Short mmCIF file of the C-alpha atoms (twelve columns), coordinates in Angstrom:
data_MODEL
# 
_entry.id   MODEL 
# 
loop_
_atom_site.group_PDB 
_atom_site.id 
_atom_site.type_symbol 
_atom_site.label_atom_id 
_atom_site.label_alt_id 
_atom_site.label_comp_id 
_atom_site.label_asym_id 
_atom_site.label_seq_id 
_atom_site.Cartn_x 
_atom_site.Cartn_y 
_atom_site.Cartn_z 
_atom_site.pdbx_PDB_model_num 
ATOM 1   C CA . MET A 1   -0.488  -27.738 6.662   1 
ATOM 2   C CA . ALA A 2   -1.938  -24.444 5.599   1 
ATOM 3   C CA . ILE A 3   -5.085  -23.332 7.350   1 
ATOM 4   C CA . ILE A 4   -8.456  -23.132 5.592   1 
ATOM 5   C CA . ILE A 5   -11.712 -21.526 6.588   1 
ATOM 6   C CA . THR A 6   -14.660 -23.876 6.248   1 
ATOM 7   C CA . ASP A 7   -18.135 -23.050 5.017   1 
ATOM 8   C CA . GLU A 8   -19.228 -22.887 8.662   1 
ATOM 9   C CA . CYS A 9   -17.737 -19.355 8.713   1 
ATOM 10  C CA . ILE A 10  -20.210 -16.772 10.033  1 
ATOM 11  C CA . ASN A 11  -18.338 -13.867 8.371   1 
ATOM 12  C CA . CYS A 12  -17.576 -12.195 11.696  1 
ATOM 13  C CA . GLY A 13  -14.143 -11.019 10.509  1 
ATOM 14  C CA . ALA A 14  -12.370 -11.781 13.804  1 
ATOM 15  C CA . CYS A 15  -9.609  -13.671 12.014  1 
ATOM 16  C CA . GLU A 16  -8.647  -11.085 9.400   1 
ATOM 17  C CA . PRO A 17  -6.784  -8.557  11.601  1 
ATOM 18  C CA . GLU A 18  -4.972  -11.351 13.450  1 
ATOM 19  C CA . CYS A 19  -3.102  -12.650 10.394  1 
ATOM 20  C CA . PRO A 20  0.529   -11.454 10.334  1 
ATOM 21  C CA . ASN A 21  0.758   -12.203 6.600   1 
ATOM 22  C CA . ASN A 22  -2.476  -10.540 5.459   1 
ATOM 23  C CA . ALA A 23  -3.477  -13.922 4.058   1 
ATOM 24  C CA . ILE A 24  -7.133  -13.660 5.132   1 
ATOM 25  C CA . TYR A 25  -9.701  -11.881 2.999   1 
ATOM 26  C CA . GLU A 26  -13.441 -11.358 3.053   1 
ATOM 27  C CA . GLY A 27  -15.334 -13.584 0.624   1 
ATOM 28  C CA . GLY A 28  -15.392 -12.246 -2.918  1 
ATOM 29  C CA . VAL A 29  -12.455 -9.880  -2.389  1 
ATOM 30  C CA . GLU A 30  -9.467  -9.996  -4.745  1 
ATOM 31  C CA . TRP A 31  -6.068  -10.413 -3.071  1 
ATOM 32  C CA . THR A 32  -2.466  -9.505  -3.810  1 
ATOM 33  C CA . VAL A 33  0.817   -11.069 -2.771  1 
ATOM 34  C CA . SER A 34  2.250   -7.661  -1.857  1 
ATOM 35  C CA . GLU A 35  -0.438  -6.664  0.657   1 
ATOM 36  C CA . GLY A 36  1.037   -7.120  4.135   1 
ATOM 37  C CA . THR A 37  4.345   -8.498  2.845   1 
ATOM 38  C CA . ASN A 38  7.647   -7.178  1.528   1 
ATOM 39  C CA . ILE A 39  7.264   -8.870  -1.863  1 
ATOM 40  C CA . THR A 40  7.750   -6.706  -4.949  1 
ATOM 41  C CA . GLY A 41  8.069   -7.543  -8.633  1 
ATOM 42  C CA . LYS A 42  7.341   -11.006 -9.961  1 
ATOM 43  C CA . TYR A 43  6.345   -13.800 -7.579  1 
ATOM 44  C CA . THR A 44  5.707   -17.444 -8.351  1 
ATOM 45  C CA . LEU A 45  2.589   -18.857 -6.722  1 
ATOM 46  C CA . GLU A 46  2.599   -22.422 -5.468  1 
ATOM 47  C CA . ASP A 47  0.696   -23.601 -8.547  1 
ATOM 48  C CA . GLY A 48  3.609   -22.343 -10.682 1 
ATOM 49  C CA . LYS A 49  1.799   -19.273 -12.002 1 
ATOM 50  C CA . GLU A 50  4.001   -16.177 -12.057 1 
ATOM 51  C CA . VAL A 51  2.272   -12.936 -11.026 1 
ATOM 52  C CA . GLU A 52  3.251   -9.383  -10.250 1 
ATOM 53  C CA . ALA A 53  3.204   -8.964  -6.472  1 
ATOM 54  C CA . ASN A 54  0.722   -6.102  -6.658  1 
ATOM 55  C CA . GLU A 55  -1.474  -7.865  -9.259  1 
ATOM 56  C CA . SER A 56  -5.010  -8.666  -8.139  1 
ATOM 57  C CA . ASN A 57  -5.836  -12.358 -7.910  1 
ATOM 58  C CA . ALA A 58  -9.272  -13.963 -7.973  1 
ATOM 59  C CA . PRO A 59  -10.916 -14.652 -4.622  1 
ATOM 60  C CA . VAL A 60  -10.413 -18.174 -3.269  1 
ATOM 61  C CA . GLU A 61  -13.997 -18.139 -1.969  1 
ATOM 62  C CA . GLU A 62  -16.983 -15.968 -2.809  1 
ATOM 63  C CA . ASP A 63  -19.337 -16.419 0.147   1 
ATOM 64  C CA . TYR A 64  -17.193 -16.370 3.284   1 
ATOM 65  C CA . TYR A 65  -13.737 -15.374 4.515   1 
ATOM 66  C CA . PHE A 66  -10.833 -17.276 2.996   1 
ATOM 67  C CA . ILE A 67  -7.112  -17.781 3.494   1 
ATOM 68  C CA . THR A 68  -4.867  -17.628 0.461   1 
ATOM 69  C CA . PRO A 69  -2.464  -20.564 0.838   1 
ATOM 70  C CA . ASP A 70  0.323   -18.689 -0.950  1 
ATOM 71  C CA . LYS A 71  0.569   -16.377 2.062   1 
ATOM 72  C CA . CYS A 72  -0.395  -18.676 4.966   1 
ATOM 73  C CA . THR A 73  2.437   -19.724 7.271   1 
ATOM 74  C CA . GLU A 74  0.218   -20.979 10.128  1 
ATOM 75  C CA . CYS A 75  1.718   -17.966 11.958  1 
ATOM 76  C CA . MET A 76  5.125   -19.702 12.038  1 
ATOM 77  C CA . GLY A 77  7.813   -17.164 12.786  1 
ATOM 78  C CA . PHE A 78  5.275   -14.926 14.543  1 
ATOM 79  C CA . HIS A 79  3.194   -16.931 17.024  1 
ATOM 80  C CA . GLU A 80  3.088   -20.383 18.585  1 
ATOM 81  C CA . GLU A 81  -0.298  -21.207 17.050  1 
ATOM 82  C CA . PRO A 82  -2.400  -19.991 14.131  1 
ATOM 83  C CA . GLN A 83  -4.050  -16.820 15.378  1 
ATOM 84  C CA . CYS A 84  -7.078  -17.167 13.105  1 
ATOM 85  C CA . ALA A 85  -7.959  -20.457 14.789  1 
ATOM 86  C CA . ALA A 86  -7.320  -18.993 18.241  1 
ATOM 87  C CA . VAL A 87  -9.866  -16.188 17.772  1 
ATOM 88  C CA . CYS A 88  -12.492 -17.933 15.628  1 
ATOM 89  C CA . PRO A 89  -15.746 -18.152 17.588  1 
ATOM 90  C CA . VAL A 90  -17.065 -21.096 15.554  1 
ATOM 91  C CA . ASP A 91  -13.825 -23.066 15.092  1 
ATOM 92  C CA . CYS A 92  -13.922 -22.925 11.303  1 
ATOM 93  C CA . CYS A 93  -10.194 -22.124 10.834  1 
ATOM 94  C CA . VAL A 94  -8.740  -25.606 10.552  1 
ATOM 95  C CA . PRO A 95  -5.711  -27.372 9.043   1 
ATOM 96  C CA . ASP A 96  -6.191  -28.136 5.358   1 
ATOM 97  C CA . PRO A 97  -5.862  -31.924 4.997   1 
ATOM 98  C CA . ASP A 98  -5.016  -31.475 1.309   1 
ATOM 99  C CA . ARG A 99  -2.001  -29.214 2.026   1 
ATOM 100 C CA . GLU A 100 0.402   -30.859 4.407   1 
ATOM 101 C CA . GLU A 101 3.416   -28.583 4.809   1 
ATOM 102 C CA . SER A 102 6.404   -29.018 7.076   1 
ATOM 103 C CA . GLU A 103 7.565   -26.437 9.589   1 
ATOM 104 C CA . GLU A 104 10.565  -25.827 7.345   1 
ATOM 105 C CA . VAL A 105 8.332   -25.002 4.351   1 
ATOM 106 C CA . LEU A 106 6.176   -22.667 6.431   1 
ATOM 107 C CA . LEU A 107 9.203   -20.877 7.907   1 
ATOM 108 C CA . ALA A 108 10.763  -20.531 4.457   1 
ATOM 109 C CA . ARG A 109 7.537   -18.952 3.178   1 
ATOM 110 C CA . GLN A 110 7.482   -16.583 6.145   1 
ATOM 111 C CA . ALA A 111 11.082  -15.572 5.453   1 
ATOM 112 C CA . THR A 112 10.311  -14.964 1.777   1 
ATOM 113 C CA . LEU A 113 7.182   -12.917 2.472   1 
ATOM 114 C CA . HIS A 114 8.909   -10.723 5.028   1 
ATOM 115 C CA . ALA A 115 12.499  -10.531 3.753   1 
# 
């Protein structure tokens, strides 16, 4: 599963610097695939949309921190547990029940993002 940040987020920002993939952004902030990764050129998002790696994408959430699922690996390949969840003071970084992903999928994403 990818991790999501629930609406219980208090916008403390503790999670953002802990993400090895730069997948966490402040609410309302546009994000790019290239930020914090080695991706250049065209990249296909999980919804099938092809974007330039340095192209700005719409925020996933406007009011509180969010995790872009196209960059979340649950810290696989870096840490034993998702670091956002480990540091969150209100336990709002949780597995997304709508995005069940195997360890193999998460490790493949990590390898792609940091090739």
